[in-house]
Every structure is written in structure tokens, then in C-alpha cells.
N, C-alpha and C positions, 0 to 999 in steps of 0.2 A: 343652627340655622338650616343645615341640610336636612336634618330629621324633620324639622317643622315643615319644610318645603315638601318632602315626600308624603307627610301625613295629609297636608292640605290638598295637594295636587296629584299625588301619585296613586299607586294601586290601592292603598288603604281607603282613599276617598272613593274609588270606584266601588269597593265593597260596600261602603256605607250607603251608597245611593241605590245599590242593586235591589234591596227590598222595596224601596219606594217606586222603582221602575216597574217592578212586578205588580204593584198596586195601580199602575196606570197613571202615575202622576207625570203628565207631560211637561209641566212647569219645571220639575226637578231635572227631567231629561235635558231640557234646553239650558238650564243653568250649568249642568254638568259639562255639556258640550262647550259652553263658553269658557268654563274653568279649564277644561282640557286644552283648549286653544291657547289660553293664557299660559298654562303650565309648560306647553311645548315651546312657546316663545321665550319664556324665562330660562328654560333649560338650554335653549340655543345660545342665549346671551352668556350664560355661565360657561358653556363649552368654549365659545369664542374667546372669552376672557382668559380661560386656562391656556388655550392654544397660543394666544398672544403673549402671555407671561412666559411660557416655555420657550417660544421663539425669541423673545427679547433677551432671556438669560443666556441663550446660545450665541446670539449675535452681539450682545453688549455685556461685557464683563466689567463690573464695577465702573461703569461709565465710559467704557472703551469699546469701539467697534472692532471686535476681535477678528471677524472675517476679513475685513479690509487690511487690518494690521498684519495678519498671518500671510495674506497673499503677497504683501510687499516685503515681509521679512524673510520668507522662505528662500527666495533667490539669494539673499545676502548670506544666509546660513550655508547654502551649498557653495557659494563663492569662497567663503572663509575656509571651508573644509578643503577645497581644491588648493587654494593658495597656501594653507597651513599644513598640507599633507596629513590631514586628519581622517582616519578610517571611519570613525563613527562619532556621533555627538548626540546628546540629549539636552533639551532646553526647556526651561519653565519661565513663564512670565507671571508676575504677581502684581495685583493692584489692591491696596488696602489690606484686608486680611484674607484674601482669596487667591487661589491659583486660577488665572483666567485662560491660560493656554499652555499646552505642552507639545513638544515635537521631538521626534526621534529619527535620526538619519544615518545612513550608511550601515556598515556591518561591524559588529562588536568582535567577531571572530572571522577573519578573512578566509582562513582555510575551510571552515565549516559553512561559510556564507550565512552567518547568523545575523538577521536584522536586529539592529538596536531597537529597544523600546524604552519608555520612561522608567521601567523597572530594572533595566540593565544596571549592574554595579560597576563603578569605576573607583579608582583611588581618588579621594577628595583632597588629599595633601594638606597644605597649610591653610586652606579655607577652614580647617578644623580648629586652628589656633584660637580664634575668638570664642569658640565653645569652651575651650579649656580656661580661657580668661574669665568667662562668666562664672564657671564653676569656682574659680579662686575668689572672685569678687562676692559670690554668695557667702563665702566664709568670712570675708571682710565685713559684710553687713551683719554678721553674727558677732562682730567685735573681736575676731581672732587676731587682727593686725590692722595697721593703718598704711596707706599707700606709700608714705614717705618714711616709713620705718626702715632701718637697716635689716636686711634679711638675716644677718648674722645673729640677731637678737633671738631668733626662733629656731636655730638649728644647733645640733650638738657636735659640729665639726667645723673646721675653718676652710673656707674656699681658698684655694691657692691664689695668691696675689691680691686678695681683698684687703684694702687699706682702711684701717679704722678711722683715719682722718678724711677719707673720701669713700665711704662704704657703698656697696651696691644696695639699692632700695627696690622695693616692689615696683615702683613706678618705672625705674630704669629697666627692669626685666621686661615689662609689658610694652616698652617703647623702643626696644633694640638699642638702648643707650647704655647698657650695663657693662659692656666690654667682655661679657662671658663667652668663653670658647670651650670646645670639647670635641672629641672625635665623634664622627657620625656613627661609626660602629656598624656598618651595613654588612649583612651576610645574605647569601641567596636563600630564598624562601624554602627551597627543597634540599638545602644542605643539612648535614648533621651538626653543623656548628650552631651555637645559640648566641644571640646578642648579649651584651653585658647587661646585667640586671639593673633596674632603675637606681636602687640604693647604692650599688657599687659605682655606677656612672657618676653620680653627683659627688661622691666622696673621693673618687680617684681621678676622674677625668676632667671635672669642672675646674676652670681656672679663669682669672681675670686677665685678659690679654692686653688691655689698654684701659686707662682710667675711665670710670663712668663719666658720661656727658662730654667726652672729648670728641666723639663723632657718633654717627648712626651706623651701626654695622649689624646686618641681619643675623640673628642668632638662634639656630635650632637648639643649641645647648641650653639657652635661657629658658625656652619653653619646655624642655625636658625637666628642668629644675621646677617649673610650675607644677608639673605632674607630681613631683616629689613633695612639694609644699602642700598640695591638696591632700595627699595621703597623711602628711604630718598633722594638719589642722583638723581633718575630718575623722581620723582614726579608722578609716576603711580603705581598702585597696583603690588605687586610682581608677582602674577600669570600672569597678563597681560604682564608684561615686558618679562618674560621667553617665553611666547607664541610668542610674536611679534619679539623678538630679537634672539631667539635660535631655537625653534621648527618649526616655520613657514619657515624661510629661509633654514632650513635643511630638509624640507619636512618630518618632523616627525609627520605625521598626526594621528598616533595611540598612542601618548604619552600624558598623562594628569595627573594633580593632581586629578581631578574629572572626571572619565571616562564617556563618553557619552553613551546613550542607545546602540548604535551600538558597542561600545567597550565592554560594559558590557556583551553582549551576547557571546563575544569571550573570556571572563575572565576565567582563570584557578582557580581551587580551591586550597587553601593552605593546605598542609598536614604535620602532624608530626607523628612519629611512637609511638604508644602506648607502653610504657615500659613493661606492663604486658602481652599483647597479641602479641606484635610484628607486629601489623597491622597498616596500614596507616589510620589515623583519621583526618577528617577535623578540622581545627583550626579557631579561631576567626580572622576576618579581623579587623584592627584597624584604627582609626584616631588619630592624636596626635598634641600637640602644636608644636612639632619640625618637622612639615611636610616639611619645606624647606631642611631638612637634607636628605630626600630621600623617603618620602611616595608618590611615583610617580609610575604610571603604564605605561607599554609600550610593544612593540613587539621587537623581535630580529632584524627585518628589520629596524626599527627606530634606534636601537642601532648600527646597521651597518653604518647608515648614520653619526652618531655621531663619530664613530671610523674613518671613511673616512676623516672627517673634521680634526681630530687630527693628522692623519697620513700624511696629506697634508698641514701642516703649517697654519691651520685655514681657508682653502678654501673648499667649497663644490659646485660642478658644476659651477665653475667660480665665485662664490660669496664668498667674504672674510668677515668673521664675527669678526675676531680679527687679529691683526698684527702677523707676523711670529716671531718677536722679543719677544712679550709677550707670545706667545705659547711656544717658546723655553724656556723661563724662567719657565713656568709651569712645563716643563719636565726636569728641572735641579734640582738636589738635593740641598736643601737650606742650610742645616747645617751639616757640616762634623762630629760634635761631636755626632750626633744622628744616624749615619749610622750603618747598620748592621742588617737589617730586619725590617719588618713592623708588629707591634703587635705580634711578635713571630710566625706569620703564613705564611708569604710570603717573599721571597727575600733572596739574599745571603749577603756576607759581604759588598757589595757596595750599598745595597739598602737603601732607605730613602725617606722622603717626598719631592717632588717638591712642587709646589703650588697646593695642593690637590692630584695630581696624585702620585701613588707609582712609584718610579724610581729604575731601576737596570741596571747594565752592566753585561752581561753574554757572555762569549766567544767573547769578544771584540765588542759586539753589544748592542745598547741601547734599553731598554724596558720601557714601561709605563703600569700601570695596576690599577685596582680598583675592589673590590668586593662590593656586596650589599646584605643585608639580613634583613628579619624580620621573625617572626614565620611562617613557611610554604613556604618560598621563599628563594632561593639563586641565585645570579647572579654574573657574572664575565666578565670583559673586559681585553684583553691583546693586546698590540701593539708592533711591532718591528719597530722602527723609521728608521733604516738603510735599511731594505728590504721593508718597507712599507707593512708588513703583519699584519693582524688583526684577532682576534678571539673574538666572542661574544657568550655568552650562557645565557639563562634564564631558570629557573626551578621552579617547585613547590615542591621541596624537602627542607627539613629543615636542616639548618647548614651543608650544603654539601661542604663547602669551599675546603678542601684538595683534594677532588675528581675532582672538577672543575679546580683547579690549575694544577693538574697533567695532566688532559685532554688537557688543553690549551697548555702546554709545548709539549705534543705529537703532537698536531695539527701544532704547529710552526715547529717542527722537520720534519713533513711530507711535509709541504709546501716547506721547503728547499730541502728535498730529491727529490721531484718531480718537482722542477723548471726546465724549459727548456729554450733554447736560444731564441726561437721565441716569439714574442710579438704580441698581437692582439689588434685591435682598439675597439672592442665591445665584451662584455661578457654577455651571457645569463645565469642568475643564474639557477642552477638545484635544484629542490626541491625533497627530498625523504621523505617518511613517514613510520613510523612503526605503523601499525594499528593492532597490535596483540589483 
């Protein structure tokens, strides 16, 4: 269309009439002038339309007035950081299959006064657990096992305390009802000591501390076992499987168990508040035997890609990594007898564990969520399945969970408040920074 326009009304047309002008054809000159006026008018309309489109994609992300939303959300973010003693935070908002806004606040390194950016790395903690679950369920979809099979059927050793009459199943593992326990096995990152290897951990440390389904007890040991099972069923190292089947297809290029040098230079420092002085103090980074449970580093932009995948039934940019049926099961509360809140920190009377995800129905709408934390880091993800809204936050604040939960709810409310009827095809994420 553009080429046709240029040929009819642009420089080529001017060349075509030049010969006739030289012959003194006044009628052609008049026609050309009229065409030139029309062409300029058409061009003005096209330029105006392009400018309007660009403006609308900046102001309205997936049917949300982003500017108004951000203006109201940013004071809430700063308030949460003050109340939660959070040195820095990065935030991403998702609508549909797009990131509609990102923000970065505070300093990721207080000593160097390094401003946080959306590319700053934080420990994502247990928000990783659902990624590991998807990896395992990919193998279930290949027919490797069934959810209610005893895990003992597929391993060549006996888990301490596992009762053949009430065995631990895959569903138990993914809902924290397995009773599995095991040493965390933490060592300082910079020490000469090494964590126990994955194979040694599951064979020597893993044990059933109480009968499956007797209660819900959060278990990092169970999700370490998930890592072992992925290796067992896939035949490739756990880290490699996660990279090839989760992070690479989802373009999570800044997420890793072991950060690269490029990632390391963007790493935030973990802080805890000194109880005596009230000041932020750097704390020790760790490695641990239970690394598959969430000793993983990443950026809020990568977390946004993960949320988009979950909000869209297992699809990211046209690539399906797991079936919609399996994803739906992950986001369905598994056991009614254990409903009523997660660990006493999140959710209403409808809340409970899906397959790893925390699940809740609020105001008639379905939500999924998960937090993540280790000393000096707190992270949180929240998704609204019905509206396809998502909220991701990473921080280097210590045990800041209630502040992040509250902020996530505020962000969801604002996305609803500033939803508009129009929809756009492309959204350009806006980045704001607090460089105080």
C-alpha cells in the first residue's frame, strides 16, 4: 500500500509529469498540483494515525490506562519499601500476554549507591518451585508417571519412614502433604565447603516425618526430591533440563542457579536490619543441598515472562510448554480439608495449595500466587486468571512478605480501576526509576 502511495503521489509521479510540463501542458500541471495537495493531505492523516497509535500504546496497555495506574501505584510502592525496610525493589505488571509497566526503586547496593533497574538480579526463592513443577509435569505428560502413583515405584532406594500402606505420592509432594523432611544443608557461598550432592541428599537425608495427608507442612526437601525425579525421568542433569525446557523457551535469559559473570555484575546485595542499630546490614549469600527448592537468581522481567505463561494456559509467544489441562490442575485447590489460608500468611477461607501454586477465590475471581525468600531477599508473584492480570516483585529486603502481599493486592485493584474498553495490539513497557 505504501509503495503504491509513493508511486501515485510521491517523487516518481513528479518525474513522470516533468516531460509533459516541459512540453507546456498546463492541464497536466494543474492536475499534478491537485494530486500533490491530496497526497500531502493523505500523508498527514497517515502520520497522525501513527502518532495516535504510538501514544495509545504508551498510555493504554492491554486495555489499562498505565499512566494513571503508575501515578497511583508508585506512592504505594515507596510506602511498602519504608514499612518493610526494603532497600530496593523491581516491579512488573502484566495484562494478557504483555508486560505493560515496570518500575525499579531504591538501591540494590547501599554501599555503592547502585540504583536498582528492571535488569537487577535478586534471589527469586520459592517462586521457582512452580517452574520445577511444570518441568516434572511435562514428564508426566510423556507418560513417565501418574500423579497418584507412589514415588517408591520409580526409585531404586527406600525413603526413610515411607509406609507401603500409606505411601508418598507425586500429588503429596506437590501439595506439601507428603510429610517429607530433610536438612536444609546451607553453606556460605564463599566458603570452601560444598553442599551435599542431590543424589546423596535424597538417599541419605530424605525421610517421612509424619504420615502423608495428616497435615500440610511446607517442605523444601520434597521439592529437592522433585529435582531428583526430573533427572531420573529425563535422563539429563536437573539444571540442564530446567534450562532447556523452561528458561530457554520462555526467554528467561537472566535466570540461573549459577549466575554468569554478566549476571553477577547486576546482582543485588541481600540485607537484613540490625536489631541493635536499626540499620541495613549485608548478610551472607548461601548455597544449599535443597537448591531445587528455590536457590535461583533472576530478574523481574524474567519473572514477568513466567507469569505470562501461567496466565495464558502454558503458552508464551505462541510456544506451548505444557498442556492447558495440566496447567488448570496446577491452579486448582487439591484438598478441600486443608483449605483456609497458606501457612497462616496468605489467602482467605477459600485458599489452599494447587499443585505448588497457592490458590484463592476472591470477589468471584480466581487467583494464584507464591512467595520466595531467603535471608536478605523476598519475592512475590500474583496472578488473576479471569482478568489475566499479573504482578511480580523482587526485593533485597528481609522477610518482607506482608508488605509485598498488600502491595500486590493494591496493584490488582488499580489495574481493575484503570481498565478501559479499548485494546491495543502492542504494548511498550515503561520503566521508571527511583534514583534517590
